[in-house]
PQR file with spaces between the fields and no chain letter, atoms N, CA, C, O and H, PARSE charges and radii, in Angstrom:
ATOM       1  N    MET     1     138.563   75.506   27.492 -0.4000 1.5000
ATOM       2  CA   MET     1     138.076   76.760   28.699 -0.0000 2.0000
ATOM       3  C    MET     1     136.965   75.753   29.615  0.5500 1.7000
ATOM       4  O    MET     1     136.347   75.118   28.760 -0.5500 1.4000
ATOM       5  N    ILE     2     136.710   75.549   30.320 -0.4000 1.5000
ATOM       6  CA   ILE     2     135.159   74.952   31.288 -0.0000 2.0000
ATOM       7  C    ILE     2     135.258   76.330   31.974  0.5500 1.7000
ATOM       8  O    ILE     2     136.073   77.129   32.435 -0.5500 1.4000
ATOM       9  H    ILE     2     137.213   76.064   31.014  0.4000 1.0000
ATOM      10  N    ILE     3     133.446   76.056   31.687 -0.4000 1.5000
ATOM      11  CA   ILE     3     132.394   77.250   32.402 -0.0000 2.0000
ATOM      12  C    ILE     3     131.444   76.770   32.540  0.5500 1.7000
ATOM      13  O    ILE     3     130.746   76.321   31.631 -0.5500 1.4000
ATOM      14  H    ILE     3     132.784   75.407   31.312  0.4000 1.0000
ATOM      15  N    VAL     4     131.161   76.750   33.874 -0.4000 1.5000
ATOM      16  CA   VAL     4     130.484   76.027   35.393 -0.0000 2.0000
ATOM      17  C    VAL     4     129.156   78.005   35.085  0.5500 1.7000
ATOM      18  O    VAL     4     129.324   79.209   35.280 -0.5500 1.4000
ATOM      19  H    VAL     4     131.728   77.115   34.612  0.4000 1.0000
ATOM      20  N    PRO     5     128.012   77.093   34.539 -0.5600 1.5000
ATOM      21  CA   PRO     5     127.308   78.619   35.212  0.2800 2.0000
ATOM      22  C    PRO     5     126.491   78.490   36.730  0.5500 1.7000
ATOM      23  O    PRO     5     125.775   77.559   37.098 -0.5500 1.4000
ATOM      24  N    VAL     6     126.801   79.591   37.385 -0.4000 1.5000
ATOM      25  CA   VAL     6     126.521   79.602   38.227 -0.0000 2.0000
ATOM      26  C    VAL     6     125.422   80.588   38.688  0.5500 1.7000
ATOM      27  O    VAL     6     125.668   81.787   38.814 -0.5500 1.4000
ATOM      28  H    VAL     6     127.382   80.347   37.085  0.4000 1.0000
ATOM      29  N    ARG     7     124.397   80.140   38.898 -0.4000 1.5000
ATOM      30  CA   ARG     7     123.332   80.032   39.489 -0.0000 2.0000
ATOM      31  C    ARG     7     122.787   82.081   40.586  0.5500 1.7000
ATOM      32  O    ARG     7     123.687   82.647   41.206 -0.5500 1.4000
ATOM      33  H    ARG     7     124.198   79.166   38.796  0.4000 1.0000
ATOM      34  N    ASP     8     121.775   82.524   40.553 -0.4000 1.5000
ATOM      35  CA   ASP     8     121.891   83.151   42.386 -0.0000 2.0000
ATOM      36  C    ASP     8     122.093   82.967   42.976  0.5500 1.7000
ATOM      37  O    ASP     8     122.750   83.602   43.801 -0.5500 1.4000
ATOM      38  H    ASP     8     121.044   82.064   40.049  0.4000 1.0000
ATOM      39  N    GLU     9     121.387   81.201   43.049 -0.4000 1.5000
ATOM      40  CA   GLU     9     121.325   80.619   44.778 -0.0000 2.0000
ATOM      41  C    GLU     9     122.143   80.304   44.544  0.5500 1.7000
ATOM      42  O    GLU     9     122.608   81.436   44.418 -0.5500 1.4000
ATOM      43  H    GLU     9     120.853   80.685   42.379  0.4000 1.0000
ATOM      44  N    ASP    10     123.304   79.419   44.211 -0.4000 1.5000
ATOM      45  CA   ASP    10     123.793   79.037   43.954 -0.0000 2.0000
ATOM      46  C    ASP    10     125.700   80.089   45.315  0.5500 1.7000
ATOM      47  O    ASP    10     126.183   81.217   45.218 -0.5500 1.4000
ATOM      48  H    ASP    10     122.926   78.499   44.314  0.4000 1.0000
ATOM      49  N    ASN    11     126.157   78.597   46.536 -0.4000 1.5000
ATOM      50  CA   ASN    11     127.341   79.535   46.643 -0.0000 2.0000
ATOM      51  C    ASN    11     128.504   79.533   45.685  0.5500 1.7000
ATOM      52  O    ASN    11     128.627   79.169   44.515 -0.5500 1.4000
ATOM      53  H    ASN    11     125.765   77.680   46.615  0.4000 1.0000
ATOM      54  N    ILE    12     129.398   80.117   46.668 -0.4000 1.5000
ATOM      55  CA   ILE    12     130.639   79.636   45.936 -0.0000 2.0000
ATOM      56  C    ILE    12     131.157   78.648   46.007  0.5500 1.7000
ATOM      57  O    ILE    12     131.917   78.505   45.048 -0.5500 1.4000
ATOM      58  H    ILE    12     129.298   80.412   47.618  0.4000 1.0000
ATOM      59  N    GLU    13     131.160   77.265   47.129 -0.4000 1.5000
ATOM      60  CA   GLU    13     131.774   76.218   47.600 -0.0000 2.0000
ATOM      61  C    GLU    13     130.770   75.658   46.521  0.5500 1.7000
ATOM      62  O    GLU    13     131.480   75.318   45.576 -0.5500 1.4000
ATOM      63  H    GLU    13     130.543   77.382   47.907  0.4000 1.0000
ATOM      64  N    ARG    14     129.408   75.395   46.211 -0.4000 1.5000
ATOM      65  CA   ARG    14     128.965   74.946   45.474 -0.0000 2.0000
ATOM      66  C    ARG    14     129.719   74.780   43.649  0.5500 1.7000
ATOM      67  O    ARG    14     130.085   73.762   43.062 -0.5500 1.4000
ATOM      68  H    ARG    14     128.831   75.671   46.979  0.4000 1.0000
ATOM      69  N    ALA    15     129.716   76.052   43.248 -0.4000 1.5000
ATOM      70  CA   ALA    15     130.365   76.293   42.244 -0.0000 2.0000
ATOM      71  C    ALA    15     131.183   75.802   42.000  0.5500 1.7000
ATOM      72  O    ALA    15     131.184   74.897   41.166 -0.5500 1.4000
ATOM      73  H    ALA    15     129.418   76.879   43.725  0.4000 1.0000
ATOM      74  N    LEU    16     132.131   76.171   42.581 -0.4000 1.5000
ATOM      75  CA   LEU    16     134.039   75.742   43.034 -0.0000 2.0000
ATOM      76  C    LEU    16     133.867   74.156   42.727  0.5500 1.7000
ATOM      77  O    LEU    16     134.626   73.846   41.810 -0.5500 1.4000
ATOM      78  H    LEU    16     132.131   76.906   43.259  0.4000 1.0000
ATOM      79  N    ARG    17     133.169   73.141   43.166 -0.4000 1.5000
ATOM      80  CA   ARG    17     132.400   71.869   43.467 -0.0000 2.0000
ATOM      81  C    ARG    17     132.611   71.247   42.143  0.5500 1.7000
ATOM      82  O    ARG    17     133.327   70.406   41.600 -0.5500 1.4000
ATOM      83  H    ARG    17     132.552   73.393   43.911  0.4000 1.0000
ATOM      84  N    ARG    18     131.507   72.179   41.850 -0.4000 1.5000
ATOM      85  CA   ARG    18     131.017   71.289   39.809 -0.0000 2.0000
ATOM      86  C    ARG    18     132.250   71.830   39.469  0.5500 1.7000
ATOM      87  O    ARG    18     132.929   70.806   39.541 -0.5500 1.4000
ATOM      88  H    ARG    18     130.925   72.863   42.291  0.4000 1.0000
ATOM      89  N    TYR    19     133.253   72.973   39.054 -0.4000 1.5000
ATOM      90  CA   TYR    19     133.651   73.695   38.127 -0.0000 2.0000
ATOM      91  C    TYR    19     134.895   72.674   39.229  0.5500 1.7000
ATOM      92  O    TYR    19     135.798   73.503   39.120 -0.5500 1.4000
ATOM      93  H    TYR    19     132.700   73.805   38.996  0.4000 1.0000
ATOM      94  N    LYS    20     135.476   71.657   40.058 -0.4000 1.5000
ATOM      95  CA   LYS    20     136.260   70.647   39.993 -0.0000 2.0000
ATOM      96  C    LYS    20     136.141   69.040   39.558  0.5500 1.7000
ATOM      97  O    LYS    20     137.018   68.213   39.307 -0.5500 1.4000
ATOM      98  H    LYS    20     134.742   70.984   40.147  0.4000 1.0000
ATOM      99  N    LYS    21     134.847   68.959   39.573 -0.4000 1.5000
ATOM     100  CA   LYS    21     133.998   67.632   39.119 -0.0000 2.0000
ATOM     101  C    LYS    21     134.334   68.142   37.610  0.5500 1.7000
ATOM     102  O    LYS    21     135.361   67.578   37.229 -0.5500 1.4000
ATOM     103  H    LYS    21     134.135   69.631   39.777  0.4000 1.0000
ATOM     104  N    LYS    22     133.848   68.953   36.704 -0.4000 1.5000
ATOM     105  CA   LYS    22     133.950   68.923   35.284 -0.0000 2.0000
ATOM     106  C    LYS    22     135.879   69.190   35.127  0.5500 1.7000
ATOM     107  O    LYS    22     136.543   69.197   34.091 -0.5500 1.4000
ATOM     108  H    LYS    22     133.014   69.411   37.014  0.4000 1.0000
ATOM     109  N    PHE    23     136.066   69.266   35.701 -0.4000 1.5000
ATOM     110  CA   PHE    23     137.996   69.430   35.700 -0.0000 2.0000
ATOM     111  C    PHE    23     138.700   68.232   36.003  0.5500 1.7000
ATOM     112  O    PHE    23     139.885   68.037   36.272 -0.5500 1.4000
ATOM     113  H    PHE    23     135.526   69.260   36.543  0.4000 1.0000
ATOM     114  N    ASP    24     137.783   67.515   35.908 -0.4000 1.5000
ATOM     115  CA   ASP    24     138.462   65.834   36.925 -0.0000 2.0000
ATOM     116  C    ASP    24     137.500   65.437   35.469  0.5500 1.7000
ATOM     117  O    ASP    24     137.875   64.417   34.890 -0.5500 1.4000
ATOM     118  H    ASP    24     136.820   67.673   35.690  0.4000 1.0000
ATOM     119  N    ARG    25     136.771   65.888   35.100 -0.4000 1.5000
ATOM     120  CA   ARG    25     136.788   64.574   33.936 -0.0000 2.0000
ATOM     121  C    ARG    25     137.515   64.990   32.669  0.5500 1.7000
ATOM     122  O    ARG    25     137.277   64.388   31.622 -0.5500 1.4000
ATOM     123  H    ARG    25     136.467   66.717   35.570  0.4000 1.0000
ATOM     124  N    THR    26     138.233   65.808   32.702 -0.4000 1.5000
ATOM     125  CA   THR    26     138.694   66.035   31.565 -0.0000 2.0000
ATOM     126  C    THR    26     139.728   65.247   31.280  0.5500 1.7000
ATOM     127  O    THR    26     139.954   65.018   30.092 -0.5500 1.4000
ATOM     128  H    THR    26     138.426   66.297   33.552  0.4000 1.0000
ATOM     129  N    GLY    27     140.580   64.663   32.314 -0.4000 1.5000
ATOM     130  CA   GLY    27     141.922   64.271   32.165 -0.0000 2.0000
ATOM     131  C    GLY    27     142.658   64.920   32.617  0.5500 1.7000
ATOM     132  O    GLY    27     143.477   64.519   33.444 -0.5500 1.4000
ATOM     133  H    GLY    27     140.396   64.850   33.279  0.4000 1.0000
ATOM     134  N    ARG    28     142.556   66.407   32.098 -0.4000 1.5000
ATOM     135  CA   ARG    28     143.907   66.956   32.042 -0.0000 2.0000
ATOM     136  C    ARG    28     145.721   66.938   33.715  0.5500 1.7000
ATOM     137  O    ARG    28     146.939   67.098   33.629 -0.5500 1.4000
ATOM     138  H    ARG    28     141.890   66.733   31.426  0.4000 1.0000
ATOM     139  N    MET    29     144.946   66.711   34.647 -0.4000 1.5000
ATOM     140  CA   MET    29     145.917   66.226   36.265 -0.0000 2.0000
ATOM     141  C    MET    29     146.360   65.025   35.433  0.5500 1.7000
ATOM     142  O    MET    29     147.571   65.170   35.262 -0.5500 1.4000
ATOM     143  H    MET    29     143.957   66.582   34.717  0.4000 1.0000
ATOM     144  N    ARG    30     146.070   64.242   35.015 -0.4000 1.5000
ATOM     145  CA   ARG    30     146.497   62.790   35.014 -0.0000 2.0000
ATOM     146  C    ARG    30     147.687   62.660   33.269  0.5500 1.7000
ATOM     147  O    ARG    30     148.610   61.854   33.158 -0.5500 1.4000
ATOM     148  H    ARG    30     145.087   64.123   35.154  0.4000 1.0000
ATOM     149  N    GLU    31     147.269   63.673   32.179 -0.4000 1.5000
ATOM     150  CA   GLU    31     148.117   63.660   30.961 -0.0000 2.0000
ATOM     151  C    GLU    31     149.262   64.656   32.243  0.5500 1.7000
ATOM     152  O    GLU    31     150.469   64.416   32.267 -0.5500 1.4000
ATOM     153  H    GLU    31     146.519   64.328   32.269  0.4000 1.0000
ATOM     154  N    LEU    32     148.742   65.528   33.024 -0.4000 1.5000
ATOM     155  CA   LEU    32     150.050   67.108   33.937 -0.0000 2.0000
ATOM     156  C    LEU    32     150.906   65.179   34.324  0.5500 1.7000
ATOM     157  O    LEU    32     151.755   64.339   34.026 -0.5500 1.4000
ATOM     158  H    LEU    32     147.761   65.723   33.004  0.4000 1.0000
ATOM     159  N    ARG    33     150.092   65.464   34.941 -0.4000 1.5000
ATOM     160  CA   ARG    33     151.115   64.447   35.698 -0.0000 2.0000
ATOM     161  C    ARG    33     152.135   62.956   34.837  0.5500 1.7000
ATOM     162  O    ARG    33     153.154   62.407   35.254 -0.5500 1.4000
ATOM     163  H    ARG    33     149.402   66.146   35.182  0.4000 1.0000
ATOM     164  N    ARG    34     151.298   62.670   33.494 -0.4000 1.5000
ATOM     165  CA   ARG    34     151.755   61.773   32.807 -0.0000 2.0000
ATOM     166  C    ARG    34     153.258   62.097   32.085  0.5500 1.7000
ATOM     167  O    ARG    34     154.271   61.398   32.049 -0.5500 1.4000
ATOM     168  H    ARG    34     150.470   63.117   33.156  0.4000 1.0000
ATOM     169  N    ARG    35     153.020   63.275   31.595 -0.4000 1.5000
ATOM     170  CA   ARG    35     154.051   64.121   31.099 -0.0000 2.0000
ATOM     171  C    ARG    35     155.621   64.545   32.159  0.5500 1.7000
ATOM     172  O    ARG    35     156.841   64.655   32.033 -0.5500 1.4000
ATOM     173  H    ARG    35     152.197   63.843   31.625  0.4000 1.0000
ATOM     174  N    GLN    36     154.710   64.643   33.027 -0.4000 1.5000
ATOM     175  CA   GLN    36     155.952   65.362   34.042 -0.0000 2.0000
ATOM     176  C    GLN    36     157.577   64.452   33.994  0.5500 1.7000
ATOM     177  O    GLN    36     158.712   64.846   34.259 -0.5500 1.4000
ATOM     178  H    GLN    36     153.719   64.554   33.129  0.4000 1.0000
ATOM     179  N    ALA    37     157.081   63.162   33.555 -0.4000 1.5000
ATOM     180  CA   ALA    37     158.405   62.821   33.701 -0.0000 2.0000
ATOM     181  C    ALA    37     158.720   62.024   32.476  0.5500 1.7000
ATOM     182  O    ALA    37     157.905   61.328   31.872 -0.5500 1.4000
ATOM     183  H    ALA    37     156.159   62.842   33.340  0.4000 1.0000
ATOM     184  N    PHE    38     160.226   62.224   32.106 -0.4000 1.5000
ATOM     185  CA   PHE    38     160.051   61.675   30.537 -0.0000 2.0000
ATOM     186  C    PHE    38     160.736   60.567   30.358  0.5500 1.7000
ATOM     187  O    PHE    38     161.932   60.307   30.487 -0.5500 1.4000
ATOM     188  H    PHE    38     160.888   62.789   32.597  0.4000 1.0000
ATOM     189  N    ILE    39     159.470   59.715   29.924 -0.4000 1.5000
ATOM     190  CA   ILE    39     160.971   58.232   30.003 -0.0000 2.0000
ATOM     191  C    ILE    39     160.554   58.023   28.180  0.5500 1.7000
ATOM     192  O    ILE    39     159.612   58.069   27.390 -0.5500 1.4000
ATOM     193  H    ILE    39     158.499   59.927   29.819  0.4000 1.0000
ATOM     194  N    PRO    40     162.531   57.686   28.304 -0.5600 1.5000
ATOM     195  CA   PRO    40     163.087   57.599   26.628  0.2800 2.0000
ATOM     196  C    PRO    40     162.464   56.361   26.357  0.5500 1.7000
ATOM     197  O    PRO    40     162.166   55.624   27.296 -0.5500 1.4000
ATOM     198  N    PRO    41     162.090   55.852   24.488 -0.5600 1.5000
ATOM     199  CA   PRO    41     161.781   54.908   24.810  0.2800 2.0000
ATOM     200  C    PRO    41     162.417   53.705   24.858  0.5500 1.7000
ATOM     201  O    PRO    41     161.875   52.603   24.778 -0.5500 1.4000
ATOM     202  N    SER    42     163.703   53.963   25.005 -0.4000 1.5000
ATOM     203  CA   SER    42     164.974   52.587   24.772 -0.0000 2.0000
ATOM     204  C    SER    42     164.697   51.821   26.155  0.5500 1.7000
ATOM     205  O    SER    42     164.962   50.637   26.364 -0.5500 1.4000
ATOM     206  H    SER    42     164.143   54.858   25.070  0.4000 1.0000
ATOM     207  N    GLU    43     163.770   53.255   27.593 -0.4000 1.5000
ATOM     208  CA   GLU    43     164.302   52.540   29.131 -0.0000 2.0000
ATOM     209  C    GLU    43     162.736   52.369   29.229  0.5500 1.7000
ATOM     210  O    GLU    43     162.280   52.299   30.370 -0.5500 1.4000
ATOM     211  H    GLU    43     163.556   54.217   27.422  0.4000 1.0000
ATOM     212  N    ARG    44     162.060   52.312   28.409 -0.4000 1.5000
ATOM     213  CA   ARG    44     160.801   52.475   28.222 -0.0000 2.0000
ATOM     214  C    ARG    44     160.820   50.675   27.596  0.5500 1.7000
ATOM     215  O    ARG    44     160.504   49.956   28.544 -0.5500 1.4000
ATOM     216  H    ARG    44     162.430   52.369   27.481  0.4000 1.0000
ATOM     217  N    LYS    45     161.036   50.019   26.594 -0.4000 1.5000
ATOM     218  CA   LYS    45     161.796   48.628   26.628 -0.0000 2.0000
ATOM     219  C    LYS    45     161.423   47.875   27.623  0.5500 1.7000
ATOM     220  O    LYS    45     160.610   47.149   28.195 -0.5500 1.4000
ATOM     221  H    LYS    45     161.292   50.603   25.824  0.4000 1.0000
ATOM     222  N    ARG    46     162.636   48.527   27.526 -0.4000 1.5000
ATOM     223  CA   ARG    46     163.704   47.599   29.235 -0.0000 2.0000
ATOM     224  C    ARG    46     163.687   47.355   30.344  0.5500 1.7000
ATOM     225  O    ARG    46     164.352   46.691   31.138 -0.5500 1.4000
ATOM     226  H    ARG    46     163.296   49.117   27.062  0.4000 1.0000
ATOM     227  N    LYS    47     162.087   48.510   30.347 -0.4000 1.5000
ATOM     228  CA   LYS    47     161.046   47.630   31.225 -0.0000 2.0000
ATOM     229  C    LYS    47     160.437   46.871   30.954  0.5500 1.7000
ATOM     230  O    LYS    47     160.539   45.842   31.622 -0.5500 1.4000
ATOM     231  H    LYS    47     161.547   49.050   29.702  0.4000 1.0000
ATOM     232  N    MET    48     159.479   46.899   29.871 -0.4000 1.5000
ATOM     233  CA   MET    48     158.790   45.715   29.461 -0.0000 2.0000
ATOM     234  C    MET    48     159.253   44.952   29.047  0.5500 1.7000
ATOM     235  O    MET    48     158.518   44.071   28.602 -0.5500 1.4000
ATOM     236  H    MET    48     159.397   47.735   29.329  0.4000 1.0000
ATOM     237  N    MET    49     160.476   44.802   28.936 -0.4000 1.5000
ATOM     238  CA   MET    49     161.456   42.967   29.180 -0.0000 2.0000
ATOM     239  C    MET    49     161.348   42.529   30.126  0.5500 1.7000
ATOM     240  O    MET    49     160.871   41.397   30.208 -0.5500 1.4000
ATOM     241  H    MET    49     161.073   45.519   29.298  0.4000 1.0000
ATOM     242  N    GLU    50     161.834   43.394   31.516 -0.4000 1.5000
ATOM     243  CA   GLU    50     162.401   42.757   32.880 -0.0000 2.0000
ATOM     244  C    GLU    50     160.752   42.267   33.455  0.5500 1.7000
ATOM     245  O    GLU    50     160.499   41.251   34.101 -0.5500 1.4000
ATOM     246  H    GLU    50     162.222   44.313   31.450  0.4000 1.0000
ATOM     247  N    LYS    51     159.594   43.521   32.912 -0.4000 1.5000
ATOM     248  CA   LYS    51     158.335   42.340   33.342 -0.0000 2.0000
ATOM     249  C    LYS    51     157.727   41.267   33.134  0.5500 1.7000
ATOM     250  O    LYS    51     156.936   40.480   33.656 -0.5500 1.4000
ATOM     251  H    LYS    51     159.799   44.347   32.387  0.4000 1.0000
ATOM     252  N    ALA    52     158.740   41.584   31.564 -0.4000 1.5000
ATOM     253  CA   ALA    52     157.905   40.091   30.509 -0.0000 2.0000
ATOM     254  C    ALA    52     159.308   38.090   31.440  0.5500 1.7000
ATOM     255  O    ALA    52     159.032   36.951   31.817 -0.5500 1.4000
ATOM     256  H    ALA    52     159.382   42.223   31.140  0.4000 1.0000
ATOM     257  N    ARG    53     160.777   39.048   31.301 -0.4000 1.5000
ATOM     258  CA   ARG    53     161.400   37.920   32.295 -0.0000 2.0000
ATOM     259  C    ARG    53     160.383   37.711   33.850  0.5500 1.7000
ATOM     260  O    ARG    53     160.260   36.574   34.307 -0.5500 1.4000
ATOM     261  H    ARG    53     161.001   39.973   30.995  0.4000 1.0000
ATOM     262  N    TYR    54     159.808   38.738   34.449 -0.4000 1.5000
ATOM     263  CA   TYR    54     160.240   37.988   35.749 -0.0000 2.0000
ATOM     264  C    TYR    54     159.173   37.084   35.402  0.5500 1.7000
ATOM     265  O    TYR    54     159.195   35.862   35.545 -0.5500 1.4000
ATOM     266  H    TYR    54     159.908   39.661   34.078  0.4000 1.0000
ATOM     267  N    VAL    55     157.446   38.381   34.539 -0.4000 1.5000
ATOM     268  CA   VAL    55     157.068   37.004   34.558 -0.0000 2.0000
ATOM     269  C    VAL    55     156.840   35.460   34.030  0.5500 1.7000
ATOM     270  O    VAL    55     156.325   34.525   34.644 -0.5500 1.4000
ATOM     271  H    VAL    55     157.428   39.374   34.423  0.4000 1.0000
ATOM     272  N    GLN    56     157.178   35.476   33.205 -0.4000 1.5000
ATOM     273  CA   GLN    56     158.046   33.984   32.634 -0.0000 2.0000
ATOM     274  C    GLN    56     158.432   33.540   33.851  0.5500 1.7000
ATOM     275  O    GLN    56     157.850   32.628   34.438 -0.5500 1.4000
ATOM     276  H    GLN    56     157.596   36.235   32.706  0.4000 1.0000
ATOM     277  N    SER    57     159.582   34.248   34.368 -0.4000 1.5000
ATOM     278  CA   SER    57     160.114   32.995   36.095 -0.0000 2.0000
ATOM     279  C    SER    57     158.706   32.803   37.032  0.5500 1.7000
ATOM     280  O    SER    57     158.510   32.108   38.028 -0.5500 1.4000
ATOM     281  H    SER    57     160.055   34.989   33.892  0.4000 1.0000
ATOM     282  N    LEU    58     157.942   33.590   36.387 -0.4000 1.5000
ATOM     283  CA   LEU    58     156.254   33.222   37.693 -0.0000 2.0000
ATOM     284  C    LEU    58     155.987   32.071   37.688  0.5500 1.7000
ATOM     285  O    LEU    58     155.925   31.230   38.584 -0.5500 1.4000
ATOM     286  H    LEU    58     158.101   34.155   35.578  0.4000 1.0000
ATOM     287  N    ARG    59     155.701   32.020   35.842 -0.4000 1.5000
ATOM     288  CA   ARG    59     155.316   31.208   35.530 -0.0000 2.0000
ATOM     289  C    ARG    59     155.103   29.803   35.250  0.5500 1.7000
ATOM     290  O    ARG    59     154.167   29.004   35.304 -0.5500 1.4000
ATOM     291  H    ARG    59     155.752   32.704   35.113  0.4000 1.0000
ATOM     292  N    GLU    60     156.977   29.810   34.761 -0.4000 1.5000
ATOM     293  CA   GLU    60     158.001   28.498   35.153 -0.0000 2.0000
ATOM     294  C    GLU    60     157.843   27.930   36.726  0.5500 1.7000
ATOM     295  O    GLU    60     157.452   26.789   36.973 -0.5500 1.4000
ATOM     296  H    GLU    60     157.736   30.459   34.717  0.4000 1.0000
ATOM     297  N    SER    61     158.235   28.981   37.816 -0.4000 1.5000
ATOM     298  CA   SER    61     158.181   28.229   38.739 -0.0000 2.0000
ATOM     299  C    SER    61     156.964   27.596   39.184  0.5500 1.7000
ATOM     300  O    SER    61     156.889   26.413   39.519 -0.5500 1.4000
ATOM     301  H    SER    61     158.553   29.908   37.615  0.4000 1.0000
ATOM     302  N    SER    62     155.863   28.557   39.174 -0.4000 1.5000
ATOM     303  CA   SER    62     154.480   27.691   39.082 -0.0000 2.0000
ATOM     304  C    SER    62     154.332   26.534   38.495  0.5500 1.7000
ATOM     305  O    SER    62     153.315   25.864   38.678 -0.5500 1.4000
ATOM     306  H    SER    62     155.924   29.517   38.902  0.4000 1.0000
ATOM     307  N    GLU    63     155.248   26.168   37.768 -0.4000 1.5000
ATOM     308  CA   GLU    63     154.303   24.575   36.825 -0.0000 2.0000
ATOM     309  C    GLU    63     155.152   23.047   37.664  0.5500 1.7000
ATOM     310  O    GLU    63     155.016   21.825   37.599 -0.5500 1.4000
ATOM     311  H    GLU    63     156.074   26.712   37.619  0.4000 1.0000
ATOM     312  N    MET    64     156.119   24.108   38.485 -0.4000 1.5000
ATOM     313  CA   MET    64     156.960   23.350   39.221 -0.0000 2.0000
ATOM     314  C    MET    64     155.802   22.332   40.048  0.5500 1.7000
ATOM     315  O    MET    64     156.191   21.474   40.841 -0.5500 1.4000
ATOM     316  H    MET    64     156.230   25.100   38.538  0.4000 1.0000
């Protein structure tokens, strides 16, 4: 749980800004977005192989 101490002289906007900053530092939203779409291991491996083939073809074409 994120706790943001609010001082007497702070307004609500400043407290919200500090809360948002702390929340961003936790990385919780990045983790949620990453987990939103499940990619099976077989598909992940297939994409890696396609990328490797593409990079290999780029290297071969640049050598000529």
